[in-house]
C-alpha positions as CSV (number, residue, x, y, z in Angstrom):
1,M,0.0,-0.1,0.1
2,P,1.8,3.2,-1.2
3,S,2.7,5.6,1.5
4,R,0.5,9.1,1.6
5,H,4.3,10.9,2.1
6,F,5.5,9.6,-0.1
7,A,4.7,12.1,-3.9
8,V,4.6,9.6,-6.5
9,P,8.2,9.6,-8.4
10,D,8.1,11.7,-11.8
11,A,11.1,10.3,-14.5
12,T,10.5,13.3,-16.0
13,L,11.7,15.4,-13.5
14,Y,15.1,13.3,-13.0
15,R,16.7,15.3,-16.2
16,Y,20.3,13.8,-14.7
17,A,22.1,10.6,-14.6
18,V,25.2,9.8,-12.8
19,H,27.2,6.8,-14.3
20,C,30.3,5.1,-12.3
21,C,32.4,4.8,-15.4
22,S,33.3,1.3,-14.3
23,F,35.3,0.5,-17.8
24,K,37.6,3.5,-17.3
25,Y,39.8,1.2,-15.6
26,D,38.5,-1.9,-17.0
27,L,36.6,-3.4,-14.8
28,G,33.7,-4.4,-17.3
29,G,33.6,-5.0,-20.5
30,T,28.7,-4.4,-20.6
31,P,27.6,-1.0,-20.6
32,D,27.6,1.2,-16.8
33,H,23.9,1.9,-15.8
34,A,23.3,4.8,-14.0
35,L,23.1,4.5,-10.6
36,A,21.6,8.0,-10.0
37,L,19.6,9.8,-11.1
38,F,18.8,13.8,-10.1
39,A,16.9,17.1,-11.3
40,D,19.6,19.1,-10.3
41,E,23.2,18.8,-11.9
42,A,24.8,20.5,-9.6
43,M,23.4,17.2,-7.0
44,A,24.4,15.3,-9.3
45,K,27.8,16.5,-10.0
46,R,28.6,16.4,-6.2
47,Y,27.0,12.9,-5.8
48,G,30.0,11.8,-8.1
49,A,32.3,12.6,-6.8
50,W,31.3,11.7,-3.5
51,M,30.9,8.1,-4.3
52,W,33.6,7.7,-7.5
53,P,36.5,10.9,-7.2
54,N,37.7,10.3,-10.3
55,T,35.7,7.7,-12.4
56,F,32.2,9.6,-13.3
57,E,30.7,10.6,-15.3
58,V,26.7,12.8,-15.2
59,V,25.2,12.6,-18.2
60,D,21.8,15.1,-19.7
61,L,19.0,12.5,-20.6
62,Q,17.6,15.7,-22.4
63,A,20.4,17.0,-23.9
64,P,20.4,17.0,-27.9
65,K,21.3,13.9,-29.0
66,E,23.9,13.0,-31.7
67,V,23.2,12.3,-35.1
68,N,25.9,10.0,-36.8
69,A,26.3,11.3,-40.7
């Protein structure tokens, strides 16, 4: 039963994805999944720097997509 104290999350509000980037140390052969989502870019960067100071990357999920020509 959902708690009335929690709002239902709206995924469109979470624009920034934080990745730990294990590939930078050759620790994985599969793509890294986002480990946290944030609405605020500064918070995403602070979290990434705290958890994985040398390898994290923040991806803007709403940035224009690159077109491969």
